C-alpha positions in Angstrom: 192.0 52.0 81.7 195.3 52.1 83.7 193.6 54.2 86.4 190.9 51.5 86.7 193.6 48.8 87.1 195.4 50.8 89.7 192.2 51.4 91.6 191.4 47.6 91.6 195.0 46.8 92.8 194.7 49.4 95.6 191.4 47.9 96.8 192.9 44.4 96.7 196.0 45.4 98.6 193.9 47.3 101.2 191.7 44.2 101.8 194.7 41.9 102.1 196.4 44.4 104.5 193.3 44.6 106.7 193.0 40.8 106.7 196.6 40.4 107.7 196.2 42.9 110.5 193.1 41.0 111.7 195.0 37.7 111.7 197.9 39.3 113.6 195.7 40.8 116.3 193.8 37.6 116.6 197.0 35.5 116.9 198.5 37.8 119.5 195.5 38.5 121.7 195.5 35.1 123.4 199.2 35.1 124.6 199.3 38.8 125.5 196.1 39.2 127.4 195.5 35.7 128.8 198.9 35.6 130.5 199.1 39.3 131.5 198.0 38.6 135.1 200.7 35.8 135.4 203.8 37.5 134.0 206.6 39.9 134.7 207.5 43.0 132.7 211.2 43.9 132.1 212.2 47.4 131.0 214.3 48.2 129.0 214.7 45.1 126.9 218.1 46.4 125.8 220.3 49.3 126.8 223.1 51.0 124.9 225.7 53.1 126.6 228.9 54.9 125.6 232.0 54.9 127.8 234.3 57.9 127.5 236.7 58.6 130.3 238.6 55.8 131.9 237.8 55.5 135.6 234.3 56.8 135.2 231.3 54.5 135.5 228.0 54.5 133.7 224.8 53.4 135.6 221.3 52.7 134.4 218.1 51.1 135.8 216.4 47.9 134.9 212.8 47.8 136.1 210.7 44.7 136.8 206.9 44.8 137.3 205.3 41.9 139.0 201.9 41.2 137.4 201.2 38.1 139.5 199.2 37.9 142.7 202.3 36.6 144.7 205.4 38.3 145.9 208.4 37.1 143.8 212.1 36.9 144.6 214.6 37.3 141.8 218.3 36.5 141.6 220.5 38.9 139.5 223.0 37.1 137.2 225.4 39.1 135.0 226.3 37.2 131.8 227.9 37.7 128.3 226.1 37.0 125.1 226.9 36.5 121.4 225.3 35.7 118.1 223.2 32.5 117.9 223.0 32.3 114.1 223.1 34.5 111.0 219.5 35.5 111.4 220.6 37.9 114.2 219.4 35.9 117.3 221.4 36.1 120.5 222.3 33.5 123.0 223.6 33.9 126.6 227.0 32.5 127.1 228.8 31.0 130.0 232.1 32.7 129.5 233.9 29.9 127.6 232.8 30.9 124.1 235.4 32.7 121.9 233.1 35.6 121.3 232.6 35.9 125.0 236.3 36.0 125.6 236.9 38.8 123.1 233.7 40.9 123.5 232.1 40.0 126.8 231.0 42.7 129.2 230.0 40.8 132.3 233.4 41.2 134.0 233.0 45.0 133.9 229.3 45.1 135.2 228.0 45.0 138.7 224.7 45.1 140.4 223.9 46.6 143.8 222.0 43.5 144.8 222.1 39.8 144.2 218.6 39.0 145.5 215.5 41.2 145.8 211.7 40.7 146.1 209.0 42.4 144.1 205.7 42.5 145.9 202.6 41.5 143.9 201.5 44.2 141.5 204.5 46.4 142.4 207.5 47.7 140.4 211.2 47.4 141.5 214.1 49.3 140.0 217.5 47.6 139.9 220.6 49.7 139.4 223.3 48.3 137.1 226.8 49.8 136.7 229.3 49.4 133.9 232.8 50.2 135.1 235.1 51.8 132.6 238.3 50.4 133.9 241.7 50.5 132.1 241.4 46.7 131.5 238.2 47.2 129.4 239.3 47.0 125.8 238.0 49.6 123.3 235.2 48.9 120.9 231.9 47.2 121.5 231.2 45.0 124.5 228.1 42.8 125.0 226.4 41.5 128.1 223.1 40.7 129.7 221.4 41.2 133.0 219.5 38.0 133.7 216.8 37.7 136.3 216.1 34.2 137.7 212.9 33.5 139.6 214.0 32.1 142.9 210.6 32.1 144.7 207.1 33.0 143.7 205.7 33.1 147.2 203.6 29.9 146.9 203.9 27.6 149.9 202.8 24.2 148.7 204.0 20.6 148.5 204.3 20.7 144.8 206.3 23.1 142.7 204.1 25.3 140.5 206.8 25.5 137.8 208.8 22.6 136.5 211.7 24.7 135.2 213.4 27.8 136.6 212.1 30.9 134.9 214.5 33.6 133.8 214.6 36.5 131.4 217.2 39.1 130.5 218.0 42.6 129.4 220.7 43.0 126.8 223.4 45.6 127.2 225.5 47.2 124.4 228.5 49.2 125.7 230.9 51.0 123.4 234.2 52.2 124.8 235.2 55.2 122.7 238.7 55.4 121.3 240.0 52.5 119.2 236.7 51.5 117.6 237.2 49.7 114.3 234.2 49.9 111.9 234.4 47.8 108.8 231.7 45.9 107.0 231.9 43.8 103.8 229.4 42.4 101.5 229.5 38.6 101.4 226.7 37.3 99.1 223.1 37.6 97.9 220.7 34.8 97.2 217.3 34.9 95.5 214.6 33.5 97.8 211.7 33.9 95.5 211.0 35.3 92.0 207.9 37.0 90.5 205.9 36.1 87.4 208.6 37.7 85.2 211.4 35.7 86.6 212.9 38.7 88.5 213.8 38.5 92.2 210.9 39.2 94.5 212.7 38.5 97.7 216.5 38.2 98.3 218.8 37.5 101.3 221.8 39.8 101.6 224.7 38.6 103.7 227.2 41.0 105.4 230.2 40.5 107.6 231.3 42.8 110.4 235.1 42.9 110.4 235.4 45.5 113.1 235.3 45.4 116.9 231.9 47.0 117.5 228.4 46.3 116.3 227.2 47.9 113.0 223.7 48.7 111.6 223.7 48.1 107.8 221.7 50.3 105.4 221.0 50.2 101.7 218.9 49.1 98.8 218.6 46.2 96.4 217.6 47.3 92.9 216.8 45.4 89.7 217.7 47.4 86.5 216.4 46.6 83.0 218.6 46.6 79.8 218.2 50.3 79.2 219.0 51.4 82.8 215.5 51.8 84.4 214.9 50.6 87.9 212.0 48.1 87.8 212.3 46.5 91.3 213.6 47.9 94.5 213.8 47.0 98.2 215.2 48.4 101.5 217.9 46.5 103.4 217.4 46.3 107.2 214.4 48.7 107.8 214.2 47.2 111.3 217.8 48.6 112.1 219.2 45.1 113.1 222.8 44.9 114.3 225.7 42.8 113.2 228.0 41.9 116.1 231.8 42.0 115.7 233.4 39.3 113.6 230.0 37.9 112.7 227.9 37.3 109.6 224.2 38.3 109.4 221.6 37.7 106.7 219.0 40.4 106.0 215.9 39.2 104.1 214.9 42.0 101.6 211.6 42.1 99.7 211.6 43.9 96.4 208.6 45.9 95.2 207.8 46.8 91.6 208.6 50.4 90.6 208.4 50.0 86.9 207.4 47.7 84.1 209.8 44.8 83.3 209.0 44.1 79.7 212.2 44.3 77.8 214.2 41.2 76.9 217.9 41.0 77.6 220.3 41.0 80.6 219.0 42.7 83.8 221.3 44.0 86.6 220.8 43.4 90.3 222.6 46.1 92.3 223.2 46.0 96.1 224.1 49.5 97.4 225.1 49.4 101.1 226.7 51.3 104.0 226.4 51.3 107.8 225.3 53.9 110.3 228.1 56.4 110.7 229.3 56.1 107.1 228.0 58.5 104.5 229.0 57.0 101.1 227.6 53.8 99.7 229.4 50.8 98.2 227.7 49.0 95.2 228.1 45.5 93.9 226.3 44.2 90.8 225.5 40.9 89.2 223.7 40.1 85.9 220.7 37.9 85.4 218.7 36.8 82.4 215.0 36.5 83.2 214.1 33.5 81.1 210.3 34.1 81.3 210.6 37.6 79.7 213.0 36.2 77.1 210.7 33.2 76.5 207.7 35.6 76.1 209.5 37.7 73.6 210.7 34.6 71.8 207.2 33.2 71.5 205.9 36.6 70.3 208.6 37.0 67.7 208.1 33.4 66.6 204.4 33.9 66.2 204.9 37.2 64.4 207.4 35.6 61.9 204.9 32.7 61.4 202.1 35.2 60.6 204.4 37.2 58.3 205.5 34.1 56.4 201.9 33.0 56.0 201.1 36.5 54.6 204.0 36.4 52.2 203.2 32.9 51.1 199.6 33.8 50.5 200.6 36.8 48.4 203.0 34.8 46.3 200.3 32.1 45.9 197.8 34.6 44.5 200.4 36.0 42.1 201.4 32.5 40.9 197.7 31.7 40.2 197.3 34.8 38.2 
């Protein structure tokens, strides 16, 4: 019987997965393919480098492919960036933000060219250098190489674009010596619960108290009253970063790994670490799934009612005799 139920669940999950993939492909096909001939490709989207010896520079290439039918001229702008919100988004900064002042990288980056033209259908490599000068503080530094479209080669009385187009490659640079890596757990909130009243999706919030970005790892587990794990989820499978002195929220979905049928207090355990740290830190909180407790309460109540009726019936028969 259980094998038949599992088989049905597997078939349903497979159908749902295929349907979701079909929707995803259908939703993306328009933007990706319809605009391919009128777009630019930037590689890499982000670059991470490590700076070791003071006085030595590190260089890398950023490549732009012009998919349009016109020659395009770009301007190179070096900028700093920081966190946009706790979801992990980034925003380019103008140099006046506090994060930019403490962790900006633009002052130590340079490009060999300010303007360059990419012919239609061609590729251009732009060298970028990060200078490891003595003035560069240790720890993580964060910048961006932004490319602004100056001219698309169209000679007409009307502008083809109403706003100036630009896109950027993000740069993570870590100067070795003096890095401080420290991450603390802040909180956890339940986003949604399953039919048993147990967390189905949670949001775990961490703070980076160091001076370089960190990648959190860990699990969220739901443990029943006798110590069995009945729900479990992985924190940050996408390897998202937390920038220095910043908070970030990581949505975590919990999957069933056991049957949650026992009444009583359940434990939600968050076990976490960051890349580069081997041991885990665990925090726990207790919850009482009212649906399970209510189910047992109703069951016990009905059982007592049936028992009392049986006892009453027996005593009634004896009294009649």
